[in-house]
N, C-alpha and C positions, 0 to 999 in steps of 0.2 A: 502493499500498500504505500504513494506517493505522501510522506507526512511533510514533504517540503514546502508544499501547499497551504498546509495547514501550521505554519511556525508564527505566522501574522495576527492571531487570535488575539483579540483585546482581552475577552473571559476567559481564561485557560479552564474552566470550568467547562464551556462550550464545547472545546476543542476536542478533552478528554471525551464527552458525549458522542462528538462526532466520529472519533476513531473509534471509540467503544460499537458507536451503531453499523458499523462499516464491517468489525468484523462480526458482530452477534450478525448481519445478514449474507456475510460469505458463509459464517457454520452453519448458516440454515439451509441454505441453496445446497450444500454438501449431503448434511440429513438425510435433504428432502430426494436428492438422488439415491441415497443408499434403500430409503423408503420405500422408494420407486424399485429399485433391483431386488430387495426383498419381500415386493410385494404386498407391502401394507396394506389391509384393509382400515377405513377409519369407521371408526362406530358410527352405527345410525344416527339421525339427528334430524333435526327440523333445521339446523344453522345451513343457510345457503354454503358459506364458506367451507363447509367441511363434504360436501357431496361428491369429491374425488380428493385424489391428489394434486391435480392440477387446479382445482379451485381454491385449494389450501394456500399454493404456491401462489397463485393470483392475487389473494387478501393479504399475502404479505408482503410483496409486491407494491401492490396501490396502497396498503395503509401506509407504507415508507414514504412515499410518493405524497399521499395527506399529510403527514406530519409536519413535513419539511412545508408545503404551501400553507398550511396553517400559521404557523409558525411568522414567515413573511407576512400573512397580512395583517397578522395582529399586530407585527410591529411595526407597519407602514410598508419594509422593504421590497424590491422590485420582485417580481414574479421569476422563482428560481430556473426555469424553464425545464420541468421535467418533464419528460412523456409520457404519456399513458401507460401502463401496462400492457403488454398483450395480450390477448381474450385467452380463455383458459387451455382451447381446443390450440394453441400455438403456443405456449407459457414454456414447455418444457424445451420447444427446438428453440427460444428467442432471449430464456435465464439469463445467459451469460451474459449476453450483448446489452440486455436490458438491466443486469443489476449494476456493471461495471458505467453505462451511463447515468443511472440513478446515483450513486454513490459517488462520481464526478461530480454531478449538480449537488451535492449533498455539501460538498468539502468547503466551499468557501462563501453563500450567503448572511452567515452568523457571524463574520469574522471581523466586522467591525463593529458589531452591537455590544453598546455596555454593561459591565456585567451585573446593573440596579435591574434593568429592563429585563434580564432573565426571571426577576423575582415577580414580574408583570403577572396578575390573574384576568385571563379571557375564559368564554364558554367554550368548549370544544364544540366538536361540527356535532357528537354522540352527547350534547349536552350538559356536560360535568364540566366546573371550575377548573380550569388546571391554571397555575405558574408556567410561563415557557421551560423553565430548566424542567417541570415535572415532565411536560411534552417531551422533553429531548429525554428524561427518564425512561418515560411511557415508550417512546421510539427504541430505545439498547434493550427492554424488556421484550417486547413483542414479541420477534422472529424467534427469541432465547426460548420463549412459554411455548412456543409453536416445535421447536426443535428437541425440547426434552418433550413435551408429548410424541413428539415421533420416533422417540428413543425409547420411552417407555412401550408404546406398540409395535415396535420391534422386538425388543426382550420379550416382551407377553408372545408376540409369534412365536420367534424362538423358544419359549419357553413350552409352550403349549406343542410346540411340533417334536420337541425332544421326547416328552410324556408320551406322545403319541400312536409311536412307533413298538 
């Protein structure tokens, strides 16, 4: 990951969270690919984000885009220019290219924002009140949570397969 682009952050806490977000997203994609290879089946639910592994990956990519566009909106920063993620039917084939684009566009928008601005609270798109720093922390944890879920499903599937012989 090119951290040279991330040296000039006014608020080093934001820099750290942007770097951690990138790491979390890359690990999520790698784990998602392992889950696909393992043939993981997602639990049945009415949540459309869990309709398939492809919709789960689309969900994670779309959310990461949304977090940064929201932060730019509430901080009155220019649009970060993040393209919409590829639809679920193409996400597997285009994930690497899209993730590189997404993470590149994540690196700079917050660089010149003063630390106090990250304490400002705003209404999220899903209706909660959250500080900008809280949104950054959420952005780091969201792919981490989905990665954890996929790892647990792979472990459960492996254990049930081993006992079923």
